[in-house]
VODO-796269 format. One record per residue (C-alpha): residue in three letters; x, y, z. Coordinates in steps of 0.25 Angstrom, whole numbers, plus 5000, padded with zeros to 4 digits. Example, Ala and Ser with C-alpha at 12.3 -4.5 7.8 and 13.67 -1.06 7.14 Angstrom:
# residues 2
ALA504949825031;SER505549965029;
This chain:
# residues 1002
MET505348855065;ALA506648855056;TRP507448985053;MET508749015046;PRO509449145042;ILE509349185028;VAL509849295018;GLY510549385028;GLU510649455042;SER509449435051;ILE508549365040;PHE507949235044;ARG507049135038;PHE506049055047;ASP505148935044;GLU504148855052;SER505148735050;ASP506248685041;THR505148605034;THR504248725031;ARG505548795026;GLN505648695015;GLN504148715012;ALA504148865011;ALA503748924998;PRO504849004990;SER505049154994;PHE504449264985;SER505049374994;PHE506549344993;GLU507249404982;ASN508049274982;PRO507149164987;LYS508349074989;LEU508849155001;ARG507649125009;ASP508148975009;GLU509548995012;ARG510149005026;VAL511249105028;ASP512549095036;VAL512349175049;SER513749185053;GLY513949315047;LEU512649375052;GLU512349455064;ASN510949385067;LYS511149235066;SER509749205071;PRO508349275071;THR507849375082;PHE506449345080;LEU505849205078;PRO504449175072;ARG503449075077;PHE502848985066;MET501448925068;VAL500648845058;ASP499148845057;GLY498648755047;ALA499248805034;GLN499648935040;GLN501048965045;ILE501049075056;VAL502349145059;GLU502449245071;PHE503549345076;SER503449405089;LEU504349535089;PRO504749625101;LEU503749725106;GLY503849865099;THR503949795085;THR503149855074;PHE502749795061;HIS502849855047;GLY503049805033;THR502049695028;GLY502149755014;GLU500949825007;VAL499949855018;GLY498949955022;GLY499050035035;SER500150085043;ILE501650065042;GLU501649985055;ARG500949845053;SER500849805068;GLY499449765071;LYS499149725056;ARG498849605049;ILE498949585033;TYR498949475023;THR499849455012;TRP498949435000;ASN499149524988;THR497749594986;ASP497149694977;ALA496849784988;TRP496149904981;GLY495750014991;TYR496449945003;ASN496550005016;GLN497550005028;ASN496849875033;THR496949795020;THR497649665024;SER498149625010;LEU498649724999;TYR499349704986;GLN500649654991;SER501149555001;HIS502349565011;PRO502349465022;TRP503349545029;VAL503449615042;PHE504449735045;SER504549745060;MET505149855068;LEU505649815082;ALA505549905094;THR507049925093;GLY507049975079;GLU507549845073;ALA506749785061;PHE506349645059;GLY505549585047;ALA504849455044;LEU504349405031;ALA503349285029;ASP503949235016;THR502649185009;SER501949224997;LEU500649165003;ARG499549255010;CYS500149295023;GLU499549355036;ILE500449455043;ASP499849485056;LEU500549595065;ARG499349615074;LYS499949565086;GLU501049655092;THR502449625088;ILE501949495081;ILE502149465066;ARG501249345061;PHE501349285047;VAL500249185043;ALA500349115029;VAL500248975023;ALA501348895028;PRO502548875026;TYR503349005024;PRO504549065030;ILE504749195038;ILE505949275035;THR506449375046;PHE507349495045;GLY508049555057;PRO507849615066;TYR508749725060;PRO509249855066;ASN508349945058;PRO507149935048;GLU508149965036;ALA508949845039;LEU507649755039;ILE507149805026;VAL508549785019;ALA508649645024;PHE507249615019;ALA507549675006;SER508849585005;VAL507849475005;ILE506649514996;GLY507449604987;THR507349754984;ILE506749844973;GLN507349864960;LEU507850004958;PRO506750074951;PRO506850164939;LYS506950304944;TRP505750354937;ALA504950254946;LEU505250344958;GLY504550464951;TYR503050494952;HIS502050394945;GLN500650434941;CYS499650334938;ARG498050314937;TYR497150204935;SER497150244923;TYR497750344914;GLU496950284903;THR497550344890;THR498850374885;ILE498450524884;LYS498050524899;VAL499450464902;LEU500150574894;LYS499250684900;ILE499650644914;ALA501150634911;HIS501050774904;THR500350834916;PHE501450794925;ARG502450854917;GLU501650984914;LYS501351004929;LYS502850964933;ILE502450854942;PRO503450744943;CYS503050614938;ASP503850494931;VAL502750384928;ILE501350374923;TRP500650244925;MET499750164916;ASP498650084923;ILE497849974916;ASP497050064907;TYR498150074897;MET497849924894;GLN496949874883;GLY495849814892;PHE496749794904;LYS497549694897;CYS499049694901;PHE500149734891;THR499149804882;PHE498849944879;ASP497450014877;LYS497450044862;VAL496650174864;ALA497150224877;PHE498550184876;PRO498850164861;ASN500350174862;ALA501050144875;THR502450154869;SER502050294865;LEU501450334878;SER502750284885;SER503650364876;GLN502850484879;LEU502850464894;HIS504350444893;LYS504650574886;THR504050654897;GLY504750574908;PHE503650474912;LYS503650324913;GLY502450234912;VAL502050124920;TRP501050024915;MET500149924922;LEU500149774920;ASP499249684928;PRO499349534929;GLY497949504924;ILE497949464909;LYS496649474902;VAL496049344897;GLU495849384883;LYS496149304870;GLY497049374861;TYR497649454872;GLU499149424870;ILE499549424884;TYR498449334888;GLU498749244877;SER500249234879;GLY500049214894;SER499049104891;GLU499949034881;ALA501049034891;ASN500148984902;ILE500549084912;TRP499249124919;VAL498949094934;GLN498048974934;ALA496748944941;GLN496648824950;ASN496148744938;GLY497448774930;LYS496848874920;PRO497249014920;TYR496549094931;ILE495649204926;GLY495349314935;GLU494849454933;CYS495549594933;TRP495549724925;PRO495549654911;GLY494449554915;GLN494749414915;VAL496249394917;VAL497349294919;PHE498549314928;PRO500049284924;ASP500749184934;PHE501849274937;THR502449164947;ASN502949094935;LYS504149134927;LYS503549104914;THR502449204917;ARG503349314922;LYS504149294909;TRP502949304901;TRP502449434908;SER503849494908;SER503949484893;LEU502549554892;VAL503049664901;LYS504349674893;LYS503549704880;PHE502549794888;VAL503749884893;GLY504149904878;ASN502950004877;GLY503750094886;VAL503250054899;ASP504150094910;GLY503450024922;ILE502449914925;TRP501349914935;ASN500849774940;ASP499449794946;MET498449694951;ASN499449584953;GLU499049534967;PRO498449474957;ALA497149554958;VAL495949484952;PHE494549544951;LYS493249494956;THR493849394966;VAL493649394981;SER495149374983;LYS495449484973;THR496449394967;MET496549254960;PRO496249124967;GLU497249074977;ASN497248934970;ASN497648984957;ILE498948924952;HIS500248984949;GLN501348914941;GLY502448984949;ASP503948964947;LYS504548844954;GLU505448924963;ILE504349014969;GLY503348894972;GLY502948844958;ILE501448814956;GLN500648874967;PRO499248934970;HIS499049084969;SER499049094984;TYR500549064984;TYR500849164973;HIS499749274975;ASN500649364983;VAL501849364973;TYR501049364960;GLY501149514959;MET502649514962;PHE502949414951;GLN502149494941;ALA503049614945;LYS504249524944;ALA503849484930;THR503449634926;LEU504849684931;LYS505549574922;GLY504749614910;MET505149764912;MET506649724913;LEU506549634900;SER505949764893;ASN507149844896;LYS508349794905;ASP508849934906;LYS507649994913;ARG507249974927;PRO505849914928;PHE504749974936;VAL503549884941;LEU502449914951;THR501649804957;ARG500449804965;ALA500649664971;GLY501849614978;PHE502549534988;VAL503849534996;GLY504949554985;ALA504049624975;GLN504849744976;ARG505949674968;TYR505049694956;ALA504149814958;ALA503649934965;THR502249934971;TRP501150034976;THR500150024987;GLY498949984978;ASP497550044977;ASN497550144988;LEU496550244991;SER496550394990;THR496450415005;TRP497250465017;GLU497350335023;HIS497950275010;LEU498950395009;GLY499450365023;MET499450215021;SER500250225008;ILE501450265017;SER501450145026;MET501150055014;CYS502350095007;LEU503250095019;ASN502849955022;LEU503049905008;GLY504449965009;LEU504649885022;SER504249765015;GLY505249775004;GLN504449854994;PRO505049994994;PHE504450044980;SER502950074983;GLY501950194984;PRO500450214985;ASP499550274974;ILE499750414977;GLY498350484980;GLY497750344981;PHE497250254970;VAL495750234975;GLY494950364977;ASP495150514975;ALA496250584982;THR496050724988;PRO497050834985;LYS497550824999;LEU497750674999;PHE498350674985;VAL499450784989;ARG499750705002;TRP499850574995;ILE500750624984;GLY501650694994;VAL501850565001;GLY501850474989;ALA502950554982;MET503850514993;MET503550364992;PRO504350264984;PHE503350244973;ALA502550374969;ARG501250354961;GLY499950424960;HIS498850324956;SER497250324956;GLU496150244951;LYS495050264941;GLY493850344946;THR494650434955;ILE495150574953;ASP496450604946;GLN497650604955;GLU498750654947;PRO499550764955;TRP498850874948;SER497450824950;PHE497150894962;GLY497451044959;PRO498651134958;GLU498951134973;VAL498950984974;GLU499750974961;GLU500851064967;LEU500950974979;CYS501050854971;ARG502150914963;PHE502850944976;ALA502750804980;LEU503250744967;ASN504350844966;ARG504750794980;ARG504850654975;TYR505650684963;ARG506650774970;LEU506850654980;LEU507050554968;PRO508550544971;HIS508250504985;PHE507050404981;TYR507950344970;THR509050324981;LEU508050254990;PHE507650164979;TYR509050124977;GLN509150094992;ALA507850014991;ASN508449934979;LYS509849914985;ILE509449874999;GLY507949875001;ILE507749995009;PRO506350055006;VAL506250184999;MET505150235010;THR505350185024;PRO504550205037;LEU504850315047;PHE505350215057;PHE506550185048;ALA507050325053;ASP506950275068;PRO506650125069;LYS506550135084;ASP505550245084;HIS504250165086;LEU503350285083;LEU503850285068;ARG503450135066;ASN501950175062;ARG502250315056;ASP501550315042;ASP501650465040;GLY503050465034;PHE504150385029;LEU505650395025;LEU506350395012;GLY507750365017;PRO508050485026;LEU506950565021;LEU505650565029;VAL504250595022;SER503250645033;THR501850635027;CYS500450665031;PRO499550555025;THR498250605031;ALA497250715028;LYS497850805039;ASN498750915035;GLU500250905037;LYS500750985050;ALA501151125046;ASN502151125058;LEU502951015051;GLU502850925064;VAL503250785060;VAL503650675069;LEU504950625063;PRO505850505067;GLN507050535076;GLY508250615071;VAL508450725062;TRP507350755051;LEU507450875042;ARG506250925034;PHE506450965020;HIS505650995007;PHE505851034993;ASP505151174994;ASP503851094993;ASP503451105008;ASN501951075009;PRO501051025020;GLU500450925011;LEU501750855007;PRO502550765016;LEU503650825025;LEU505050775021;PHE506250755031;LEU507650715029;LYS508250635041;GLY509550685047;GLY510750615041;GLY510050595027;ILE510350645013;VAL509350635002;PRO509550664988;ILE508550744979;GLY508450794965;PRO507750904957;VAL506250914954;ILE506050834941;GLN504750784934;HIS505250644931;THR506450564935;SER506950564920;GLU507250714922;ALA508250684933;LYS509750694929;HIS510950644937;THR511550784936;ASP510350844943;THR510650914956;ILE510650824968;THR510050884981;LEU510450814995;LEU509450835006;VAL510350825019;ALA509950815033;LEU511050795044;ASP510850705056;GLU511250745070;LYS512650715067;GLY512650805055;LYS512750695045;ALA511950645033;LYS512050545022;GLY511250495010;ILE511350434996;LEU510950454982;TYR510750344972;GLU510850374957;ASP510750294944;ASP510150304930;GLY508750284936;ASP508450174927;GLY509150054922;PHE510149954929;GLY511450024928;TYR511350044943;LYS511549894945;HIS512949914939;GLY513450024946;LYS512850144938;TYR512350234949;LEU512850334959;LEU512550314974;SER513050444982;TYR513250444997;TYR513050585002;GLU513450635016;ALA513350755024;GLN514150795036;LYS513950925045;LEU515250985049;SER515151075062;SER515651215062;ASP516651275071;THR515851385076;GLU514351395080;SER514251515070;GLU514351415059;GLY513451295056;GLY514451205050;GLU514351135037;VAL513851005030;VAL514650925021;ILE513950845010;LYS514650745002;ILE514650614994;ALA515250505004;ARG515250404993;SER514650354980;GLU514350224973;GLY514050184959;GLN514750204945;TRP514050334942;SER514850464942;ARG514250574950;PRO513450664941;ASN513850814939;ARG512750874948;HIS512550974959;LEU512250924973;HIS511251014982;VAL511150994997;ARG510051035006;LEU510551015020;LEU509251015028;LEU509251085042;GLY507851065046;ASN506451095042;ASN506851125027;THR507951215031;GLN509251185024;VAL510551235019;GLU510951195005;GLY512251174996;GLU512651124983;CYS513851064976;LYS514250964965;ASP513750824968;GLY514950744974;VAL515650874980;GLU515650894995;LEU514651004999;ARG514751085012;ILE513551165017;LYS513651265028;LEU512551255039;PRO511951365047;THR512151365062;LYS511251285071;ALA510551405075;GLN510351455061;ILE509751315057;GLU508751315068;GLU508251455065;LEU508151415050;VAL507451285053;ALA506451355063;THR506151475053;LYS505951375041;CYS505051285050;LYS504151405054;PHE504051445039;ASP503751305034;ILE502551295044;VAL501951425040;GLU502051395025;ARG501551255027;GLU500351305035;LYS500051405024;THR500151295013;GLN499251205021;THR498151305022;ILE498151325007;LEU498251175005;ASP497151145015;GLU496151215006;VAL496751154993;LEU496751014998;LYS495551025006;GLU494950875007;GLN493650855000;GLU492750745002;SER493050634992;VAL491850584984;LYS492350444987;GLY492750475001;VAL494150405001;SER494850535000;SER494050625009;VAL494550675022;LEU493350625029;LEU493750515038;PRO493050385041;ILE492450365055;ASP493250265063;LEU492550175073;GLN493650115081;ALA492950055094;GLY493149915097;ASN494049825088;VAL493449865075;THR493749995068;LEU492750055057;LYS492950165047;VAL491650225043;VAL491450325031;PRO490150405034;TRP490250485021;ILE490250365012;GLY489050275015;GLY489450275030;ARG490350155026;ILE491250075035;VAL492550075027;SER493349995037;MET493149895048;ILE494449845055;HIS494549755066;LYS495649815074;PRO496249685081;SER496449615068;GLY496649735059;TYR495649675050;GLU494849765040;TRP493549705037;LEU492949805026;GLU493449815012;GLY493249935004;ARG493550085005;PHE492750215007;GLU491950214995;THR491650064993;GLY491549935001;CYS491749925016;TYR490449935024;GLU489349995016;GLU487849995017;TYR486750015007;SER485250045007;GLY484849954995;SER485249824989;GLU486049894978;TYR487549894980;ARG488050024986;SER486550084986;SER486250204995;GLY486950215008;CYS488250165003;THR488950304999;GLU488050405006;GLU488650495017;TYR488250455031;GLN488250545043;VAL488850505056;VAL487650515066;ARG488350455078;HIS489750425081;LEU489950375095;LEU491250325101;GLU491150265115;SER492650255117;LEU492550215132;ASP491550105128;GLY492350065116;GLN491250075105;GLU490950165093;PHE489650195086;LEU489450265072;GLY488050305067;LEU487950345052;ASP486750395043;GLY486750395028;ASP485650465020;ILE485250365009;GLY484150445002;GLY482650435002;GLY482550475017;LEU483450355021;VAL484650345030;LEU485650225031;SER486150235045;ARG487250145051;ASP487650125066;ILE489050075068;LEU489450025082;VAL490749965087;ALA490249915101;LYS491049915114;ASN490749775117;SER491049715103;PRO492349775099;ASP492449685086;LYS491049715081;VAL490449825073;ASN488949845074;ILE488249915062;THR486749955061;SER486250005048;ARG484850055044;ILE484150125033;GLN483150215039;ALA482150315034;ARG482350455039;SER481450545030;VAL480650455020;GLY479650545013;ALA478150535016;GLY477750495002;SER478550365004;GLY477650315016;GLY478750325025;ASP479550215018;SER480850225011;ARG481350164998;VAL481650014998;VAL483050005005;ARG483949895010;LEU485149905020;ARG486349835014;VAL487549815022;HIS488749795014;PRO490149775021;LEU491249735012;MET492149645020;LYS493649635017;LEU494249495014;VAL495749495018;ASN495849345014;PRO494749335004;MET494849185001;HIS494849155016;SER493549235018;VAL492249165023;ILE490849215026;LYS490149125036;TYR488749125042;THR487549045047;SER486249075039;ILE484949095046;ASP484548955042;GLY485748895049;THR486648865037;LYS488048895038;HIS488648975027;VAL490148995022;HIS490449095011;GLU491949095007;ALA492549194998;ASN493049134984;MET493649204972;GLU492349254966;PHE491549364970;GLY490149324975;GLU488849374981;MET487849304989;THR486549354995;ILE486049285007;GLU484549295011;GLY483549225019;SER483949115029;ASN485249105022;ARG485649245028;PRO486749235039;ASN486049225053;GLY486449355058;GLU487949345056;TRP489049305046;MET490549305046;LEU491649345036;THR492949275040;ASP494349275035;THR494749125037;GLU496249155035;SER496349265046;GLY495149225055;LEU494549365054;ALA493049375053;VAL491949475054;ILE490549435058;ASN489349515053;ARG488149495062;PHE486749555058;ASN485349565062;ILE484749455053;ASN483349525053;GLU483949645047;VAL484649575036;ALA483849525024;LEU485049465016;CYS486549455016;LEU487549465005;ILE488949415003;SER489849474991;TRP491249424989;GLY492149534983;PRO493649564980;GLY494249544994;SER492949565001;VAL491549525004;THR490249595008;MET489349535019;GLU488049615016;LEU486849625025;TRP485549675018;SER484249715024;GLU482849695019;GLU482449795008;ARG481249885011;PRO480850025013;VAL481150095027;SER480450195035;LYS480850275047;ASP480350155056;THR480850045047;PRO482350055044;ILE483149945039;GLN484249905048;ILE485449805048;SER486249785061;HIS487549705060;GLU488849695066;TYR490249645062;GLU491149575072;ILE492649555068;LYS493249425072;PRO494749445072;GLN495149295073;MET494049195071;LYS494449055076;GLU494048935068;LYS493048885078;GLU492349015079;TYR492449035064;ASN491748895061;SER490748915072;PHE490249045066;ILE489348975057;ASN489048865067;PRO488848925080;PHE488548785086;SER489848715082;
């Protein structure tokens, strides 16, 4: 192993050897890649050698790197990932993937961050970066062990340990760069839908926001604005004049963001396709010709953004496009996503003509994870070329470590479920811990229908996140703030008014994110890094000294206001909008937060508006905070045209107990060339539970506020607390009826909860009310989720006929037996579904005590009440078992079995979809296996060969079905159709075991 200090304090580079250091690929993570290769002088540094040393191992082409950290260490970060804020016990793969409808166990999402943010038991923080763009396994399943696995060679960059998490993220940002300071309008509320399909509809949405006085700054245009989904075009009927539309939006204080995907339609005469072909800038297939895939327009080619010439070509198109009055650009589908492929993307052996300094000519596997980042970079450049005096705004779906330098991001195609509401908090927190502070979810959920209660809770939380955008897909209900009735509309107005009042604080936080890399939104453990109980808290977050306490579940907020807070002084406040459906807000003792008036859009704000300071004194009677101000757009701030005010508060004790003393609020110092505006300063000095005393003066002048006595304060706080609890209980009673959860037609938003079977090593989630389907099958020791899909489609389904999704698929099933033998360690669930004609499809699911890695399923179609006129026989039916299996590494997925006639079969995934029916003596001889050859994980499906007439394999996008079909015939009460089978999860199948599976005598 070889190591050297780089960049600055406690930052080190590790390589397997001096030789592999020379062989390592260039860095995409570093803002200045040269710094990764330059040894720094340690004479002036405190830590001259690393505290934690990695272990390097080489296994074939793979380089494995492990760190052993002290007991009590917890893991976080790892970029855009589903699940909780704490990543301990998890394993993911960095491979940018179009992950529509993902869940908390999806192992690869839209972005890749091979980075682990570690909190030591002492409260110190340590970070490790595997600096490779290749697919990388991050394995945190063993306690206190970090394990990276990727194709060799690649360096490991470590940071720290530092005394606190803030110091770690600042050090990390010093290497990977910080966000651009966004235009202030980008911090407002954004409204989007797939799609607002006409100019008239867009203007109606904008008008309704203003008419209803619901704050909003941005309307988004999804792909339906284009002519036939062709980038840089406008539909001649639906959007006949984009410039005029932009002008009309601007007049009412709105900005417009328009989508640009990477896929360019293959069409002769289409100017973009013709110019790109002439310039020879498309990604190439292995044969050297332009690779043609499929996306929204049909057949498409993909610009090779890894090449300067391509980025220049794209930037010139963006420059012209922005001339239509476009304010921001949305880069979607840039993993890159490709339809009708098993891998969901282009072949890994496609060829990129990359710039020499980033690796030159390389296969797609080398550039895949950075493709979206380079598109965002080219888009940003194009916007800058269009108007050098306006700050650009770019949103990207795909990204890599360092993508924050070019674009904001969102958490992709989430679901309208309580699980996804809760998950959106931890996802954005971990993105912030991975260097991307400008993120947010689709408020209300993109996929499915939000209920009123879910939407209210989500907009309450989402309004407090760095990026606040409502978005939903086609075929779902409207999810604008007024779409759920007047009561919900009022709560949405409260939530967004909160955001707009806090814009001075948000803008200050973004300034700090730009300046030093501190995330806008941070986990609760930033308030007390030594408190281990805060490490896995997903029900709240910090905005600087402001704490947002949420309730991301269907249950009601506690009317008694009981919240478990970090150690120290935390004072609750609100804006006369206290409501049990909205988050609770607290200000940390010692903090000062600036707020402004209620406005409808950021253009309404004036520098002469009254600034209000929320002040919470600490135990020593002190507080401080900052306010950053500039023009909200342009780049004058880089030349000193801004005002940075440092406010301080100090309590002065009184000489007598009959007086409470006073608090002095003043400006300690200022920075920047701006003169202080002529405006009022209003101060709300918080005393506890929204009790306060207030004062006002001219900004810049010292203000003194007299305090009540300690006894008076205690009485005021107690009285206010009792009043608030009573009022919240009254309000909750009213809202319980208004926001009463109804069963969703699609099920995803229903308050009905899946049944969890958790015996043994396998956890199942079963949804009785939609086909009795199994929606999740997780192997707990490996953390592997074997099923692909969601409540309405995919996962494990059963049908009563040869037709896809025939009866039995979506009917409501009844739980006829649910037995948990906790002492014996097994669990049984019996379900019955009426499929018409006197027939029932029943299913027994068992996790047995003596087989903790197995799930046994027995399904049957049986006659319960077939009419006498039928002779006792039913219609002709067939039991079809349809499990949709997830492929974590699609191009490394294999199905193996030995057929009845003794022939060994191996079916490997390839890029194309494919379906294969297996009948007769070619059927598997009672078992077949799906394995991931990269991870060694496998699932074996065993079945009664006498009950299975044929098997079917169907490869799909990131998935495969391994179906079992019974014979096709009528059934009677005495002659049911039945299939008994089991799934066994193999967490780490050894090579010998893997090979012998199809040759048991080897």
